[in-house]
N, C-alpha and C positions, 0 to 999 in steps of 0.2 A: 187431444193435442194441447188445447188451451189449459186444461188441468195440469198436464205434464209440464208445460212452460211455467205455470205458477209455482209448482212444486220445486222445479229447478232453481227459479229465482229465490224462493224462500230458503232452500238449502245453501245457495251461494251466499245469501245475506248472513246466514248463521255462521258459515265458515269464515266470512270476512270480519266478523265481530271477534274482538279479543276480550275474553272475560278475565278480570283482574280482581284479586283479593287485596285486602289492605296490606298484607305482608308483601305481595307481589309489587305493589306500588312503592312500598318502602325500599325493597331491594333494588328495584330499577332506578329509583331516585338516588340512592346511595352510590350505585355503580356509575351513573352517568353525570353526576354533578361535577362541574369543572373546578369549582372552588375546593371541593373535597379532594379531587385529584392533586391539586396544588398542595394542600395540607399533607397528603400522603407523601409527596415528593419532599416536603420539608422534614417529614419523619425520616425518610431515606437519607437526606443530607445530614441530619443530626446523628444518624447511625454511622455515617462515614466519618463525621467529626470525632465521634467516640473512638473509632478505630485509629484515626490519625493521632489522637492524644495518647492512645495506648502504645503506639509505636515509639514514643519518646523514651520508654523504658529500655529500649534496645539500642545497641550501638549503631552509629551511622557510618556507612562506608562510602567514600567518594573517590573518584579518580579524575585527574586533570592532566592535560598535556599541552605542550606549546611548541611551536616552531618559529624561528626568527632568522631572517636573512640579513646579514650586515654587508655593507658596501666594501669595507676594508678589513684586513686581518689585523690582529694585535701584534705589535713589534716592540719587543722589550729593549732593543738597542737602537741608537740613532743610525742613520745611513752612513755617517762618517766613521763611526766605530765599527760598523759591519764591514765597510770597505777596508779599514785598517787590519782587521782580523783576517779577512779573506786574502790579503796580499802581504801578510807578515813574512812569508818565505821569500817572496820577491824582494822585499825590503832588505832582508838579511843578505841576499845575493848581491844586491847593489852595494851594500856596505863592504862586503868582502872584495868586490871588484874595485871599489874605491881605494882599498888598502893595497891590493897586489899590483894594480896597474902602475903606480909610480915606481914600485920596486923593480918590476920587469923592464920598465923604460930605462932605469938606471943601469940595469945589467946589460941591456942591449947596446948601450952606448960604450960599454967596455968591449974592445975588439976581441979579446980572448974569450970572454963570456959569450959574446955574440956568436963566435965561431963554434963554441961548445954546444950552445942551444940549437944552432942551426944544423949541426952534425948529429944531434941526438933526437930521434923521433920520440923517445920515451919522455924527454923533458918537454917537448912541444905538446904531447898529449896531456901531461900533467898540468901545464899552464892552461890548456883548453878546459880540462875538468874543473880547475879552480874558477873559471868564468861561468860554468854551468853545473853547479852542485845539485844533484838530483834530490837530496834530502830537503832542500829548500822548497822544491815543488810539492813534496809530500806535506810539508808544513802548511803550504797554501791550501791543500786539499783538506787537511785537518781543520784549519780555520774556517773554511767554507762550511764544513759539516757542523762545526760548533755554532756558527751564526744561524744555521737552519733551525736549531733548537730554540732560538730566541725569537722566532717568528711563529705565532700561534694561529692556526687556521680556524678562525671563528666566524667565517662568512655564513655557514649553515649551522645553526644551533638547535638541538632538540633537547626537550626536558619533559619528564613525566613523573607523576607522584600518585600513590594510593594512600589514602588516609583513613584510619579507623579511630572514631571518637566515641567514648562511652562515659556518660555522666555518672558520677558517683554520688554526689550530694548537690541538690539545687535549692536548698532551703525549704523543701516541701512543695515547690512549685509544680513539679511534674505530677505528683499525687493529687494536688488540688485541681489541676487542669483536667485530669482524668475524671474526677468526681463531677466537675462542672459539665464536662461533655456528657456524662451519664445522665445528669439531671436535665440537661438540654434535650436529650432524646426523650426522657419521660415527659418533659414539658410539651414537646411537639406532639407526642401521642395524646396527651391530655387535651391539647387544643384541637386535635383531630376528632377526639370523642365529643368535644363541645359542638363542633360543626355537624357531626353526624346526628346529634340529638336535635339540633336546630332544623336539619333537613327532615328528620322524622316528624317533628311537630308540624312543619309546613305541609308535608305530604298528608298527614292525618287531617289537618284542617281542610285541605282541598278535597280529600276523599269524602269526608262527612258532609261537606258543603254540597257536593254533588248528590249524595244520598238524600239530604234534606230537600234540595231543589227537585230531585226526581220524584220524591213523594208528593211534594206540592204540585208537580206537574200531573201526577196521576189523580190527585184530588181535584185539581182544576178540570182535567178531562172529564172526570165523573160528574163534576158540577155542571160543566157545559152540556154534557149529554142529558143530565136531568132537566136542565133548562130547555133543551130542545124538545124533550118529551113533554114537558109542561106547556111549552108554546103550542105544540100540536094539539094537546088536550084542551087548552084554553080556546084555540081556534074552533074546535068542535063545540065547546060550551057556548061560545059566542053565537055560533050558527043556530044552536038550540035555544038561545035566549037565556041561558043560565049564567052567563058572564058578560061583562061590559067590554067595550073597546078599550077603556082605560086599563083594565086588567091585561088585555092583550098587549097594549103598548108597554106596560110596565115589565112584562115578561121579556119582550124583545129588547128593551133597554138593558135589562140584566144580562140577557144572552150576549149582546154585543160587548158589554163590559167583561163578561167571562171569557169570551173568545179573545179579546185584546189581552187580558191577563194571561191566558194560556200561551199566546205568542211570546210575551215577555219572559215567562217562565221557561219556555222551550229554548229561547235564545240564551237565557242565563245558564241552563244546563249545558248547551253546546259550548259556550265560552269557558265555562268551568272545566269541561272535559279537555278543551284545547290547552288550558293552563296546566292541567295534570299531565297531559301527554308531553308537554314541553319539559316539565320537571322530571319525567320518567325517561326522557331521551327518545320518545317516540315521535314520529311525524304528527303534526298537530291535527291532521285530518284523519288520524286513525280512529276507526269505529270501535271504541272501547265500551264495555259493559262492566259495571262494578257488581261484585257478588251481593252486596247489601242493597243494591239499587232497586231491584224488582221484588224485594221481600215485602210482605204485607205489614210486617212489624220489624223494628230494629231490636236485636237482642243485646242486652246490656250484660257484659261479662261480670262475673263475681270477682271483685278485686280484693286481694289480701296483702296490702302493702304494709309491711312491718319494718320499722327503722328506728334507729337511735341517733342521737346527735353525733356520735362518733362515726356511725355509718354514713351520715350526710357529709361529714368532713372528709372522709376517705373516698367517697364515691362521686361527689359533685365535682365535675371537671374544672369549674372556675376556681373552687377552693383548692383543688389539687394543683392547679397551675400556679396560684399565688404561693402555696406552700413550697412548691418546687423552686419558684423564683426566689423565695426567701432563702432556701438552702444554697442556691447558686451564689447569691450575694454574700452569704456567710463564707463560702469558699473563696470568693474574690477578696475578702479580707486577708485570708491566708496568702493569696497570690501577691497582694500588695506588700505584705510583710516579707515574703520570700525575696522580693527584689532587693532587699537591703540586708540579706543574710549571705554568708559565704557560699560560694559554689566551687565544687571540685570535680575535675574530669580527668580521665586518663586518655592518652592518645598514642597512636603508633603510625609511622609513615614508612613507606618504601619509595626511595627517590632514584631515578635513573636519568643520566644525562649523556649527551653526545655533542661536543667533545667532553671527555672526562679527565679528571685530575687525580684519580686515585692511584695511578701508576705512572707518574709523569703526565705529560700532555699527550692524549691519544684521541684521535677522531673515531672512537668506537663507543658503543653503548656499555656503560658500567653503572652499577647502582649500589645502594647501601640502605639499611633500615635504621630507624631510630624510634625511640619511645620515651614517654615521660609523663609527668603529672602537671596539670595547670590548675591553679587556684586563684580565685578572685575574692577579695575581702573588702567590701565597702567600709570606709572609715568615717567620713563625715560629709553630710550633704545639707547642712544648715536647716535641719528640721523637715526636709522633703519627705523622707520615709515615714516619719511620725504622722504628718498631715495626710499623706495618702492613705495610711491605715485608718485614720479617723474618718476620712471621707468615705471609705468603703464600709465602715461600720454604720455610718449614717444612712447609706443606701440600703443596707441590710435591715436597719430599723424601719425605714419607710415601708418596705414590703411586709414586714411583720405587722405593722399597723394597718396596712391595706388588707391583709389577711383577716385580722380581727374585725375590721369594719365590714368587709364582705361577708364574713361568717354571720354577723348579726343580721345583715340584710337578707341573707339566704334563710335564716331561721324565721324571720318575719314573713318571707315569701311562702315558706312551707305552711306557716299558720294561716296565711290568707287563702292558700289553695285548699287547705282542710276545711275552712269556712265555706269556700265556694262549692266543695263537694256536698257539704250538708245543705247548702242552699239549692244546689241542683237536684238533690234527692227530694227535698221538700217541694220544689216546683214540679218534679215528675209525679209525686203523689197527688198534688192538686190537679195537674193536667189529666191524670188518669181518672180522677173523680169527675172532672169536667167533661172528659170524653164519654164517660158512661152516661152522664146526664144528657149530653148532646145527642147521643145515639137513641136514647129513649124518647127524647123530645122529637127527634126526626121521625122515629117510628110512629109516634102518636099523631104528628102533623100529617104524615103521608096517609095514614088510615082516615083521618078526618077529611083530608082533601079529596080522597077517593070516594068518601061517603057524601061529599058535597056540603059538609057542615063547617068546614074551615076554608077561608079564602086563600087564594094563591099567594098573597103577600106573606101570610103566616108560614106557609110551607117554604117560601123563599128564605125567610128569616131563619127557619129551623135548619135549612140546608147550609146557609152561610155560617151559622153558629157551629154546626157539625164539622164543616170543612176547617174552620179556624181552630176548633178544639183538637181535631186530628193533627193539624199541622203543628200546633203547640206541643202536642203529646210527642210527636216524633222529634221535634227540636229539643224537648226536655230530655229525652233519652240520649240524644247526641251530646247535649251539654254535660250529662253525667259521665259519658265516655271521655270527652275532651278534658273535663275537670280532673279525672283520674290520670289522664295522660300528662297533664301539666304538673300534677303532684308527683308523679313518678320522675319526671324530668327534674323537678325541684330537689328531690332527694337523691338524684343521681342514679336512678334505677331504671332508666329508659334505654333499652338495648335495641 
């Protein structure tokens, strides 16, 4: 049962461990880095800006509508004139009555005429009709109808319009904006590539630092185990009288120092793994194991980095960014110049209103269309356009000079990394020879100590020299790997 429990615990421990290669760490770091996600969103924004700029080639269609309520109606005639027109028939009737009434009164004063009128119903009806002429009432009705047409019902006003506008010529501004937007997208992608390479470099450094510390940890563990074995052997030799207590105390002091160094290295490995987990988006307490961590030796890949100056200019993200920025400011010169060139556009509208005036005044919806051409020609701005163009040209020249300066610095950086690679290779060769000598020295010291012809201090020194030589050997290999990584970044070939 005890054996089964140990096997289960061992299996669970293996399952809980996560083995990561260098490429795994790179991929997770690139996937989980927040700043990289921000840069990706900037690329998306630049892509949308390019699409926005492209839409300027096409006509714009807009619609607008309005409603307005007015307190009063429009009245084209005054109240007095409206009243006069409305009662024009009544006024004529009064005039007629004013004319015939005196005549009738004179006739009625004549006894003969009075007798005739009174004896004739027809004459009485005629006189009555003269006092109430029906045509005059009709004239009043006509006048009232006429005045209604001079009162416009504008209390509720509706209006709507659809407009189509198509630029014909804008001084090259639209084309320049489209190129700027395209360059801006390339610039965002170049900056994204720069950040990706920085993340790869940081991840590689963290990865190989853990590998270096893990090897130091193994060496320290072996060293401590050797010291414990030596301490046990020296205790036996002291008992047999073949070693002194000073030898015994010396071994114990070295053992204590080794155990303290082991604790420091273990803590360094744990903290470095926490940092790598955080970079990879893993919980910091994740139990990760690196592929190169438990190897007895670090394999140095064969690098075949071939490049020319043109390759560096085309591939190095920083140089690409400056080159793109220079192109952007060249186009801004065209934009500044376009602001002072003629612009031409065609337009078309369809307008609908209620009330409408297309067939007299009607409170109904009626519309019409129109189209035309609009042109704007700047004439004189007291040198504003000239100075804006010159300013844009100066900005473009600044980025050209920055590009040339950065190019020189990049070429110097490439040369420095080439020298560092040669230096790292020379160091690796020397540490390899030193490692061979230290192994042979340790082998001879171990044999001599076991034969009793070499003191323990000599074996301790040989073990210390071997541990230091092995550590330097591993670090030298990691330096070769990182130097090549830095060179690939310098030439823009780090993917």
